[in-house]
C-alpha positions as CSV (number, residue, x, y, z in Angstrom):
1,M,-7.0,13.6,12.7
2,S,-6.5,13.8,9.0
3,Y,-4.1,11.4,7.3
4,R,-1.5,12.6,4.8
5,V,-2.3,11.3,1.3
6,G,0.1,10.1,-1.3
7,Y,-0.5,8.7,-4.8
8,R,1.3,6.0,-6.8
9,P,2.1,7.1,-10.3
10,E,-0.3,4.5,-11.6
11,A,-3.2,6.1,-9.7
12,F,-2.5,9.5,-11.4
13,A,-2.5,7.7,-14.7
14,D,-5.8,6.0,-13.9
15,I,-7.4,9.4,-13.0
16,A,-6.0,11.2,-16.0
17,E,-7.3,8.5,-18.4
18,A,-10.8,8.6,-16.9
19,F,-10.8,12.4,-16.8
20,L,-10.0,12.6,-20.5
21,W,-12.8,10.1,-21.3
22,Y,-15.4,12.0,-19.3
23,E,-14.3,15.3,-20.9
24,A,-14.7,13.8,-24.3
25,Q,-18.3,12.7,-23.4
26,R,-19.3,16.2,-22.1
27,P,-17.1,19.2,-21.4
28,G,-16.9,19.8,-17.6
29,L,-17.8,16.2,-16.7
30,G,-14.1,15.4,-16.2
31,D,-14.0,18.2,-13.6
32,Q,-17.0,16.7,-11.9
33,F,-15.2,13.3,-11.9
34,E,-12.1,14.9,-10.3
35,A,-14.2,16.6,-7.7
36,A,-15.8,13.3,-6.8
37,I,-12.4,11.7,-6.5
38,G,-11.3,14.6,-4.3
39,A,-14.3,14.3,-2.0
40,T,-13.7,10.6,-1.6
41,V,-10.0,11.1,-0.9
42,Q,-10.9,13.7,1.7
43,L,-13.4,11.3,3.4
44,V,-10.8,8.5,3.4
45,A,-8.2,10.8,4.8
46,T,-10.4,11.6,7.8
47,M,-11.8,8.1,8.3
48,P,-9.3,5.7,6.7
49,L,-10.9,2.5,8.1
50,L,-14.3,3.3,6.7
51,A,-13.9,1.3,3.4
52,P,-13.7,-2.5,3.4
53,V,-10.5,-4.4,3.0
54,V,-10.5,-6.2,-0.3
55,A,-7.0,-7.8,-0.3
56,R,-4.4,-7.9,2.4
57,S,-4.3,-4.3,3.7
58,L,-5.8,-2.8,0.5
59,R,-9.2,-1.0,0.9
60,R,-11.8,0.0,-1.7
61,A,-13.9,3.2,-1.5
62,L,-16.6,3.7,-4.1
63,I,-16.7,7.1,-5.9
64,P,-20.1,8.7,-5.7
65,R,-21.9,9.3,-9.0
66,F,-19.3,7.5,-11.1
67,P,-18.7,3.8,-11.6
68,F,-15.2,3.9,-10.1
69,A,-13.4,2.8,-7.0
70,L,-10.5,4.2,-5.1
71,Y,-8.0,1.5,-4.0
72,Y,-5.8,2.6,-1.1
73,S,-3.8,1.4,1.8
74,V,-3.3,2.8,5.3
75,E,0.3,3.2,6.4
76,E,0.7,4.6,10.0
77,S,-0.5,8.2,9.5
78,A,-0.6,8.2,5.7
79,I,-3.0,7.0,3.0
80,Q,-1.4,5.6,-0.2
81,V,-3.8,5.8,-3.2
82,R,-2.8,2.8,-5.4
83,A,-5.4,2.9,-8.1
84,V,-8.7,4.4,-9.3
85,L,-10.4,1.8,-11.5
86,H,-13.7,1.4,-13.2
87,T,-15.9,-1.0,-11.2
88,S,-16.4,-3.3,-14.1
89,R,-12.7,-4.2,-14.2
90,D,-11.6,-7.5,-12.7
91,Q,-10.2,-6.6,-9.3
92,G,-8.4,-9.9,-8.9
93,E,-6.6,-9.5,-12.3
94,W,-5.5,-5.9,-11.3
95,L,-4.3,-7.0,-7.9
96,R,-2.2,-9.8,-9.4
97,G,-0.8,-7.5,-12.1
98,R,0.4,-4.9,-9.6
99,G,1.6,-7.5,-7.0
100,D,-1.0,-6.7,-4.4
101,A,-2.8,-10.1,-4.4
């Protein structure tokens, strides 16, 4: 069973910002970043409990090849992508800032 996937607006903004940065580094790299995000979302949609819980019901899946993590929650038959953040960011600060801690 594959779960339906929804994105918070903040998650789209996170992805767009990283995409632009990677494209500025090398044309086409942003597309590779988005493909890695897509593959991770697809994996999470089919196996939502695969990634570890990092706070309350929030889970974190690492993005292959890129130093980013996908933060999401599982809600009945849906996945809610809450953020896509660089792994060097302080997770606790982000969680407190968005009310998830």
